[in-house]
N, C-alpha and C positions, 0 to 999 in steps of 0.2 A: 618642355621646360625642365632643366636639370634640377634634381633634388639636392638640397644642401645638407648632407649627412652631418657635417661638422656642427652646424647650427642646431640641428635636432638633438645631437648628443649633449651639447652645452645646456639646452633647456631641460632635458631629462635629468641631467646631473644636478642642476640647480634646484629642482623641485624638493628633494629631501632636505636640502640645506635650508630652503625657505620655510618648509614646514617646521623644522627644528627651531629656526629663528622666531617663528610665530609663537611656539610654545615658550621660548625663553623670554619673550616680551610679556607673557601673562604674569600677573602677580603670583609670587610663590604661595602666598596665603590662599589664593583661589584654588590652586591645584591641591593643596593640603586639605582645604575645606571639602572639596569634592570627594577625596579619598576618605576623610574622616566621616563624612555624611553617609557614605555607603557602608562603612564598617561599624559605626557606633549606633546602637539602639537608643531611642529616646525614652529614657526612664524618668525624666524630671517631672516633678509635680508633687502635690500633696496627696497622700494615700491613706485610706481608711482601713485600719486593721481590726476593726470591731466585729460585732456579731455577724454583720452581713458578709464578711469575708472568710469566716472561719469553718465552714463545713468540710474542709479538705481532709483533715485528720480527725479532729475532735473540736467541739465548740468551746471547750474550756482548757485543754492542755494539748501540747504537741506530741507527747509521748504516750503511746498506747501499748497494749500487750503485744501488738504486732511489731513495733519498732523500738521497744524499750531497750536500753543498752545492757550488755552483759557486763556486770560489775566484777572486779577482782576482789580478793580478800581484804585488801586495804580499804577499798571503797565501802565494802559491807561493814567493816569495823567502824568507819566514820559514821555510816548511816545508823548503826546501832546506838552510838552515844549521842547522836544529834537530837536536839529538841528545839522547838520553835523559838524559845526565848533567846537563843544565841544567834539567830539569823541577822546578818548585818543590815538587812532592809529596815529593821527597827531603829537603826542609827542613821537612817537616810543614805546608806550606801546604795548607789545605783545598780540596777541589774546590768549584766553583761551578756555576751554571747555564750551559749545559744539561746538564752531566755528572752532577751530584750526584743528580738525580732518577732516573737510570737505574742508579746503583750498586746492586749486589745485596745491599742491607742492609735493615734495618727502618726504618720512619718512623712517627712519631706525629703525628697531627693533633689540635689542640685549637681549638675554635671559641668565640670570645667575641663579644659584641655589636659591639665596635668593632675586632676584629682576628681573624685566624686565625694560629695558630702551627704551624709545621712544624719538628719536631725530627728530625734525621737521625742515625741511628746511625753512619753513615760520617762520620768526622772530627768527630763530636760537634758538629754545627752546628745553630743555631737561627735560622730565618727568621721574620720578622714581616710579615704582610700586613695593611696598614691598610685598614679599611673605612669610616673616619670622614671621608673627604674631604681629609685632609691632603696637602700637596704637599712634595716633597723640596726641600732647599736645597743650596747648594754644599758644605756640610759633611757631606752624607750619602753621599758616595762610599765604597764598601767592597767587599770581596771578594764579598759576596753581593748587593750593590746595594740599592736601595730599592724595596719592593714595595707596590703599592696594589691593591685588589681590589673586586669587587662580585659579588652573586648575580644570575644571569640565567638564566631558563628551566631551573631545577633544577640549575644548575651554578655553580661558583665560577670567575670569570675573574680572573686575576692578571696584572698588567703590572709588570715589573721593569726599572728603569733605574739610572743612576748606579753602574755597575760600574767598578772599577779596571782599568787595562790588565793583561793576564795573558798571559804567553808561551804558556801552554797553556789559555787561557780557553775555547776551543771544546770541547776534551776533553783529557784528560791522557795520551793515547797516540798522537795522530796529528800533533802538532807544529803545529797551527793555533791561532794566538793570537786574542784578542778585545780590543776597544778599549773606551774609555769611551763610545762611541756604541752599544754593544750594547744591544739591547732584547729581552727574553724575555717571551713571552706564553704563559700556561698556562691550560688549561681542564680543570677537575676535575669528574667526575660519577660517579654510582654506576650500575652495571648489576648487578642482583641483589645479591650480597654483595660484589662486587669494586669497587675504586676505579680509575677510568680517568683518563688524562691525554692530551691532545694538546698538544705543546709546539712553539712556533715561535720561532726565533732570527733576528734581523736584526742586521747589523753592516756598514754601508756601507764601513767601512775595509778589510774583508777578504772580504766575501761579495758576489757579484753579485746575489743574490736571496735572499729568506728561505728557510730550511730548516726542516723539521718532522719530528718523529717522534711515534709514539703508543706507550704502554705501559700497564701496569696493575700494581696491587698486590692481593694476596689477604689476607684477614683473618689476623692473626697467631694462633699457637696460644694457646689460653686461658691467661691468666695471664702471658703473655710480657711482660717488662719491658725497655725500651730499655737497653742496656749502654753503659758509658763506653768511648770509643774512645781507646786510648792510642797515642801516637806519640812516640818518643824521637828527637830530631833527630840525635844522634850515631850511633845505630844506623841510622837511615834514610839518612843520607848515606854511611855506610860501604859500603852495598850498591853504590853507583855505581862503586866501584873495579873491579868486574867487567865494566863496560861500556867497551869500547875506544872512544876518541875518533877521529873521522875527521879531526880537525885535528891537525897536528904542532906 
């Protein structure tokens, strides 16, 4: 029986086209979902940043003798004149990066296709990390700055700029300020059930070189809900009466 080479050629030629047609008939969202699922780590949930999670650097502070920043003369001068009674936290000003990530409270992470939301129990703060490529404008300066992010190698990389000047912007206990040139870079990833972060802060106005710390969160107790953080300005400011001023 004679072999029909023409028919075989038509069938082989049609196969790639049929495969392509099959892909084209799949919902676009399904293809994107498969791609996103493979590239996006699941960081969502409520995380406990309290004592159970803190033995990475120190149980009380993120900055130790090993990783404390090298301050320039400007920062040292600010630190020299700083005293506790001028700290904005006594007027209910919220903590910002790089301090709020280490505060021993709970945090909730919510992931959306175009953004990641970080809600901090401390000071009831909400940060938005934009994933859609948008750029900040001159109107985006704020206490928490403007954050953009991307997923890379199973981690979320966040870069935050456009901070306001803050007399305690490096931390709220050591008298080191931060400027509008502050840049904070965060890398979040999962190890087992725990959420980890390495944070790096740069600020050429006050720091001679970037400074970094690492810490982690553990899963919150089942059913735990983020609680509202109350701060009464009158009560908060009243406590500074017990701090003696070094200036007459």
